[in-house]
N, C-alpha and C positions, 0 to 999 in steps of 0.2 A: 648464250641464253637460249633456253628451249622455246621454240615458237609454238603457239597454239595453232593447230592445223587450220581451223576454220577462219582464223584471222589473216590468212594469206590473201584473201580477196583484195584486189586492187594492187597487189605487189607485182614486181617483175622478177622472174627467176632467171639467174644466169645472164642478166642483162638482155634477155631475149623473149622469154615466155610471159605474156601478160595474163595474170590470173583473174578470171571473171567470176561469175556466180557459181555457187555450189550446184553440182549436178546430182550426185547420189553418194551413198556411203555403203561400205561393206563392213564386215567384222573387223578388218585390219586396216583399211585404207579409205581415204576420202577422194572423190572425183570432182574436179572443177572443169568448167568450160574455160577455154582460153584461146590465145592467139599467138602464133609465132610472128613477132613484130618485124622480123627481118624481111619476111616475104608475104606478110599479111595472110597467113594460112590458118584456118581454124583447127585447134587441137584440143585434146582432152588431157588433163594433167592428173595423174594418180599419185597421191601423197600418203605415205605411211602415217598412221595415227601418231601424234606427237609422243604419247607415253610408251610406245612400243619399241623404239630403237635401242633402249637400254639393254635389253636381252640380247639383241643382235640376231636372233634366229629369224624373226619376221623380216628384218631388213635384208638379211642374206637371201631369204626365200624370194622376196620381191625382185631383187636384182637378178638372181639366178633364173627365175621364170622369164623375166624380160629378155635375158640373153638367149635362152632356149627358144622362146616364141619367135624371136627374130629370124630363126632358121626355117620356120614354116613358110614356105613360099606358095601361097594359095590366095586367090582373089577374094575368098570369103573370110579370111583370117585377119584380124586387127594386129598389126605388128608394131613394135616400138619405133619411134622416130629418134628418141634421145633418152638418156638416163642421166640423172644428176643427183646432187645432194644439196640440202638447204644449209644455211650457215651453222646450224646446230647438229649437222650430220644426218638429218632425216632424209632418206632417199625418196626420189620421185621418178616417175616414168611418164614420158610424153608420147601420146599416140594421135593418130588422125581423128578428128571429130566428124561425125556424120549427122546429117539432119534426119531425124526420125525418132523412134521410141524403142525401148527395150521390150522384149516379149512380155516381161512382167507388167510393164505399164500398159501395153496393148490389151492384155487380158483383164486387167483391173478396170479399164475404161470401156472396153467393148465386149467382153466376154469371150467365149470360145470362138475359134476361127473356123472357116469353112474347111472341109476335108481337102479341097484342092490347095488351099494356102498352107495347111498343115503339112501336106506331102511336099510342097515346094520348100518350106522351111527345113523339113527333115532331110531332103536330098542334098540341100546345100550344106547343112551341118555335116552330114556323112561324107560328102565329097571332101570337105576340109579334114575330117578325121582320117580318111584314107591317106591323104598326103602326109599328115603329121605322124601317123602310126608307122608308115613306111620308114621313117627316120628314128623310130623308137621314142617319139615324143607323144605324150598323152595330155589330156586336159586335166582330169583328176577332180574337177569341181564344177562341172557344167550345171548351170541353173538358169532360171528365166532372165535374170539381169545380166547374164553374160552373152545373151543372144540379142542382137540389135537389128531392128526391122527398118529398112529404108523404104519409105512409102511416098507416093505422090498421088493426090486426088483419090485417096482411099485404095490405091492399087499397090500391091507389094512389088517393089522393084528389085530389092536385093536383101540378102541376109548376111550380117557380119557377126563373127564369133570372136570374143576376147577371152583372155585367161589361159591360153595354151602355155605350156612351159614346164610340164612335169616329165620326169623320166619314168618309163614303164618299169615297175618293180622297185622303185626307190621312193620312199616317203620323205618329202622335203619339209615336213613338219608344218606346212601351211595350215593355220587354224581353219577348221570347217565349222561354221556356225549353224545355228538352228535352221536357218532358211535353206541351207544346202542339204539337210538330212533327207527330205522326201525324194531327192533326186540321186542319192548315193546308193550304189549297189550294196547288198547285204554284207558282202565281204569287206567293203570299205568301212561300213558302220562298225564292223567287228575289229577294225584296226589294221587291216591289211593295206599294203601300198597300192597306189593306183595302177591300173593296167588297161590294155585295149578293151578287154571284156567289160571292165567296170565303166568305161566310157560309153559303151554301147547300151548298157543298162540305163545310164543317165539320159542318153538320147531317147530311148523308149519312154522314160518317165516324162520328159519334156513334151514328146508328141502326145502322150496321154493327156497331159495338162492342157495343151493347145487345143485338142479336139473336144474335151469335155468341160473345161473351165475349172477343174479341180485336180489336185495331185493324186497319184495312185496310192492305194493301200491294198492289203491282201483281199479284203472283201470286194472292193471295186474291181480289181483285176479279175476275180473269180466270176464276175457277172458280165464280163466283156462279150462272151458268146451270145448273150441274150440282148445285147444292145442293138441299136439301129445303125451302128457304124458299119461301113463296108467290110465284108468278110475278109478280103485280102489285107486290109489295113489292120483288122483285129488280129490276124495271124502274125503280122509283123510285131505288133505290140506284145502279144503273148510270148513270142520267142525272145524278144529283147529283154523282157522283164522276168525271165526265168531266174529264180533265186540262185541256182548253181551256175557258175560261169561257163562250165563245159556244155551246158544245154542252150546257151545263147548262140547267136550267129558266130560263125567261125572267125569272121573279121568284119571290118567296116565295109569292105567291098561287097561282101555277100549280103549284108543288111541293106546297102544302097540298092543293089540289084532287085531285092524283094520289094523295096519301097517304090522303085520305078515301075514295077508291075502294077501297083495300085494306081499310079498316075496314068498308065496306058489302058486301064480297064475301061469298059464301055461306060458311057455317061450314066446309064441306069444303075450300074453297080456302084458308082461313086455317089449317087444321090443319097442324101440324108434327109429323111422326111421330117425329122424333128428339128425345130428351130434351135440354133446354138444357144446355150444358156448364157445369160448376161450376169453382171454382178448382182442384179436383183434376184435371179433365181438359181444362183450357185450356192451350194451348201457351204463350201470352203473355198478360199482363194488365197493365193500367195501374195504377201506384201513384204515390205522391207523389214517388218518385225517378225516374220515367220508366217505360219499358217494360222489364220484367225477366222472366226465366224464373221461373215460379212452380211448375211441376210437371214431372215427366218421365213419359212413357208407358212402360208395361211392354213393349209390343210394337208393331210397325208397324201391325197391324190396328186398334189402338185409336186411332190418330191420325186425326182428321177429315180428309177429303180436301183441304179448303181449306188446312189446316195443312201436310199432307204436300207439297202443291204449292209452298208457300212455301219 
């Protein structure tokens, strides 16, 4: 009998994993908070949507990505602890659960991040990218809800990235929903397989979102040079967001080195005189349903230049 995914709350999987409340959902899977009852360890349980296992493609992709991501040995990468199937054959993946919020949740609640925190997030993502790409493993679908921020007393302590597990140059047919599109490189939108270069575009798009509060588009990117963001940071964004893969950074290591130069720049250079936009004054914001209008400006003068140009 097919199980309704959301009805798993309160059940025990494999006689071991206690399923607690719903955490979040993607286009193909549902995430639950849970606990490994054998050792009392907090876990997150990702379950394929109940109606998808019939085709087999999504189920195969979920298991394959879990197997590949387990090979990425890096402290900022969330790796699977276990993989299993429900009684009706629906696959699930168990990972460590962290106390914190996703980048998506942080931006929806608090608006854009400080440049120092954006650089911190970017360097930790790229450090993980370096490790994965060296083994031919790519992310292929980096977006705000696959970046997890571990915070304490408002201070960013650690950044964790989930969702690795693609092979460079191979399309595993994982569905890419509307929410992923703003962070996909143009060649990925055109149907090409993921690559290290497309991952770097996605990192650039995430950094743009984290620094401004809204995702990039052509008009916004074109006005970066007139923004009050630090010049070194703008140069990193402009190169990462080049439409042609060959014009981006050569690899994650090169982009990481460029972003570290932003972190080591003098304090005056890093200063951003404009207060970060919040949900109240952002024109667009990313949510679980995609990019939606979240606020309206009172007058044209209140609209940031990059938004007005869009």
